[in-house]
C-alpha positions, 0 to 999 in steps of 0.5 A: 453140531449134534453127533451120530448118537444124537436122540430125536426130540431133545434138542436144547439149542438151534443154529438160526441160518439167515438167507435174507440177502440171497433168498429174501433178495429173490422176492418180487420188488426186493432190490438190495444195493451192495451197501444195503447188504453190508449194513444188514450184515452188521445188524444180523451179526449184532443180533446174534445170528449164527449164519448169514448167506451173503449171495451167490458169487457165481451169479452176479457182480454184486454179489461178488464184490460183497464177499470182498467188502464184507471182509472189512466188517469186524463180525463178533457172532456170525459167519458168512456162507456163500451159496451155489448150486451142484456142478453142471451136467457132464463137466468136471467140478474144476471146470464149473464157474460157480463152484470156483466162484465160491472158492474165490470168495474166499469163505470158510463155509459154502452151502450147495443145493442139489436136486432131490426130486426125480422130477426136477432131475429128469424135467429140469436138469434133463439128465438121468438119476445117476448123474445128479448123484455124481453132481452132488458128490463131486461138488462137495468133494471138490469144495471139501478138498479146498478146505471149505466146510459144506452144508447142502440144501436138498432142494425140494426134498419133501416133494421128492421124498413123497414121489420117490422116497428111495432116491431122495434119501439117496440124494442126501446120503450121497452128500454125507458120503462126499463130507457135507457136515449138515443137511437141509431139508427144503420144502422148496414149493412150501406146500407140505402141511405140518403133520407130513412135514413133521413125520418125514423130517422125524423119519430122516433125523432117525436114519441119517448119520448126519445133523439136519437143518430145515428150509421152509417156504410160506406157499401154504401159510405154514413155514413157521409151524413147519420150521418149529416142528422140524426142531422137534423132529430133530432138526438143529439148524432153521433157515429163514429170512427177517420178516419172511421175504422170499420168492412167492409167498416167502420164506419162514419169518425168523421174527416169529421163529426165534422168539418162539423158540427162545420164550415158548420152547426153551430153546436157545436160538441166538448167540446174544441175549438181544431178543429185545432188539427183534422189533427194531431189527425187523423195522430196520429191514423194512426201512432199507426196502422202503416197505411199509411194516406189516401191522399184523406181523406176529410179535413185531407188528404195531397191532401185535399187542394192540387192544380195542375191545373194551372188555379186552382192555379192562382185562389187560389193565388188571392183568396183561396175560388176559390177552397177550401170550407174551410180554411185548417188551421181551421182543422190543415191542409196546402195548398199544390201546385203541379208542373207537366207537367200540371203546368202553371206559377202559380204553379211554383210561388206558389211551390217556395214560398212554398220553400222559394224562392221569384220570380217574375212571369215575371222573365224568369227563371219561364218559363225556369224552366216550359219547363224543368219540362215538359221535365223531366216528358216526360222522365219519372220523376214524380215530384209531390211527389218529393220535394227534387228533385223539390227543387234543380231544382228550386234552380239551375234554380233561381241562388240560388244553391250553389255547395258543393261537386262533385262526381268524381268516383263511382262503384258498384259490386254485387254478389250473391250466392244461399244462400246469396248476398253481394255488394261493392260500392266505391266512391270519392268525392271532396269538394273545393280542398280536395278528399276522396275515400271510399269503403262500403259493403252492403246487396244489391247494393243500400245499398252499395251505400248509405253506401259508400255515407254517409261514404264519405260525413260524413267527410265533412258534419257530420250533414249528420249522422242525415239523414236516408233512410226510403223508397225506391221504383222502378217503370218502367218509363212511357216513351212516345217513349216506346223504352228504358227500363227505371226505376224510383226510388223514395227514401224517406229520414227523418232527424226525423223532415222533410221527403223529396223524390227524383226521378232518371231515367235511363235505369240502375237501379243503375244510377238512384238510384245513382242520387236519393241518391245524391239529397237526401243528397244534399237537406238536405245540401242545405236547412240546410245551406240556414237556418243558 
């Protein structure tokens, strides 16, 4: 914490206050189980977060149970904070169930939010301005008297400051008088633009006899920018959530704020040196919530360091800083090179190296492969995300592919009635001089194809049992000539350690699926045998 004599603009370190488990849980479609909350708590602590807002113990039984169970976790870095509101109108603090629930949660720190916008006091709380000040003072004093340290969240502060500056300031000064050790200025509606946010925060930091923090929402798309400007204006605490989850458009994304502070601003933001674990922390939360990671998320997204344009790739191969603002390894991310019809030779070389193929730029196979990729994409293939298909193309073009099996015969029959549908597929494969013919049923033609192929191949390649089909998508192939109704199938596979995607294109959906299925299993066998 800074002292009363703190000078604006020279912050060397900040405290990170994570509200994923409380404010993040208020995001649409986000539901945490008790076990989820405990597991996330451990991850945040390991990462080096200062404060973890565990929830609102007075609002639901799950949060009450959380504060009991979290005591069993041995935390090394973080402090657990309970959240709640000021007392209700016209009652004593000792009669307020919310405040008593915070005390009962047995935490050392509490965050209390109160109204700092007169519109809310009058129109939402239906009380008067003086009573709201009493509510703020009484609530903080009551918790202080019970041995808790208190942060005060000034809800809607920036809107309140614009509408009635004198009253907004009186609210936070009242909180300081009551014993709040830090005042958090909240842009609750998320609509304050950076230039105004900076000026208001600076004025408060210069005049208030207490340290300040900031809590930003992203409704205007500037939550991260405002949070960083808040630090430049004198804030020593930033509140936010992992991946920016939260109500409406979300909260300030700590996955962007923390690396910006540490790598760009030279401001220490973690209690550990675990910034390289940032991407894995981000992915962990997405996994817990069964959400697809945002590939465009700065710093941690899969596309954050992906290069597609030939000029870009060529430059990055010579000097990474040409098109990368930081090293991806600093945040636990990785560099990707994409290959498509827009690619140049540099893309091919970079992707080949990524796959473990050593190839020279002047090798005729590079130009040949580039032309082949352009032809395939003209026919409707999309190879950017289909690493399995692309790997096989490269291996064949570079003379590094060894044919392991052949499909001699394949037939699929689909039947359906009003109440059910069934499918049957037969396949004959040849491995060296041996052939095997199998028949399999499935709940659909693609499922039947997959079962038949797996059954046949497992006779020769038992390791194939480790592979699972985890995703299947069909789309219309975007063909330039626009005459044939081609479809494109994407199939994602996994062996539990790696995921890969193959793509097939045909005027027949079953043929397109068959091609993608064969390539998917072929890729796996080629890779594991190459690594033996």
